Each structure stands twice: as structure tokens, then as C-alpha cells.
N, C-alpha and C positions, 0 to 999 in steps of 0.2 A: 325547865319547862316542858310539858307533855306536847307531843308530836301532834297529837290532833286539836289543840289550842288554834284559834285563829291568829293570824300575824297582822295584828296593826301597826299603824305609823311608829308607834315606840318601840315594838319589837323590831321594824324593818331599821328604825334609824340605830338602834343597839348592836344589831349585827353589822351595819355600816361602819359602825365605830371598831367593833372588833377586828373588822376589815381592815380598816386604817392602822390599827395597832401592830397588826402583821405585818403590812407592807414597812412601817417603820423598824419594826424587829428585823426584819429582812434586811432592810438597806442599812442599819446600824451593826449587824453582826456578819453578814455573808458579804464577803468582797466580791464574789462572782456574782451575786443579785446585782450589786451596784454598777458593776463593769456592764452586765445585760440590760440595766436600766439605763445607761448611758447611750448605748448603740440603740434601743428602740427610740429613745427621744429624738434620735437622729432620723433613724431608717423610718418610723411610721409617718412623721410628715413627708418625708422624701417620698416614700410609696405612694402615700395620697397626691403626690406631685405628678409622681413619673406616671403612675398607671393610668392607662387608657380605657377609661370605661368602668363601671363599677365591681365587675368580677376580678379584674386585674387588681383595682385599689384593693378591695377585700383580701386576695390572696396576697399581697406585698404588705400588709398591716398585720394579717394575722397570725404569719408564722412568729414573727419577733414577739407577740402578745403571747402566743403558744410557748414560746422558751422562757417567759417570764413567770407563766403557770408552771410550768414543770420546774423550773428553779425553785420556785415557794414550796412546792411538794417535796422535792428532793431536799429541802433544807429542814421542812419538817420532818424527814423520815429521818435524817441525820441527828437532830436533836431527840427524837425519841429514843433512838439507838444508843447515843451516847448517854443519856440519862438511865436507862434501864441497864446497859452493858458497859460502863466504862472501860474494863478490861477488855483486850482484843478477843473477840471471838470469830470464829469462819463464818457464821450466819450474820453476823452484824455486820462485817465487811463485805459480804457480799449482798445484803440490803442497800448499804450505801453505795456500793459500784453501781448497781440495778438502777438506782436514783439519777446517779452521774451518766449512765447509757442514756437514759429517757431524755435527758437534757442534751445530749449529744444528737441523738435522732433527731430532736426538732431544729437544733442549730445546722444541721446538715439540710434540713427542709425549708431553712433561710437560703442558703447559699444556692440550693438547687432550683426554688421556686422565683428568686430573684433572678439566677442565670438566666432560666427558660424565658422570662418573660422580658429582661431588658437587654441581653446580649443580642438577640437577633436585631434589635432596632440599631445598633451601633455596628453591625457588620455589614 
């Protein structure tokens, strides 16, 4: 499909189905993604409950959602690297490590944002 064509309901529905296919593939094949989904299933409702006001709520739910997004991108990078270069190559390893580092940065964002928002309430 050319990028200049209008996107109607059928194309939007098809894009939605492709996204769901990606979620299923990540959940089926990526243990890290499954673990992060389980954490997000707890953290997102908890963030909505514990957040005082809309800004805190969005910060508490955005961080886990960003982790899931980064993990999906990291898994996509790893799958492409494994397809293109099944044998070890320094650049392939570097690409995979950088994708993992991106997920780690966002995991630290979860810890820091939750701590900055919630710890003062309990001290």
C-alpha cells in the first residue's frame, strides 16, 4: 500500500490485527515480555489507584507502558539480527545489547518515578 493513500476503517482494522499478532508473538516467544506484561497488569491499575491527580496517575502508568513498548522493539531487533546474522558478529551483539540497554533505562524510570511519587507518602 502506498503511503499517500487514505487510511479508512479497513486499513485501520488491518493495522490493529497486525499489532495484535505482534503482541501474541512477543508473549508466546519472549519470556522477558511475558514477565513485563505480568508486572504491568499489576502496576498499571495500582498506579491509577495510588496516583494523586491526573499527572501522578499518568506518570505511574506511562513508565510500565514504555517498558512494554521498548521490549517489543528490542525483541524485533533481536529477531531481525538473528535472521540476518545467525552466527556471532560483534555488530549484531552490539545491536542486541543496545536494545536491552534501552529496556533497562526504562525499567529504571519505573523504579525512580514510582519511588519519587510514592516514597514521600510513606515517610
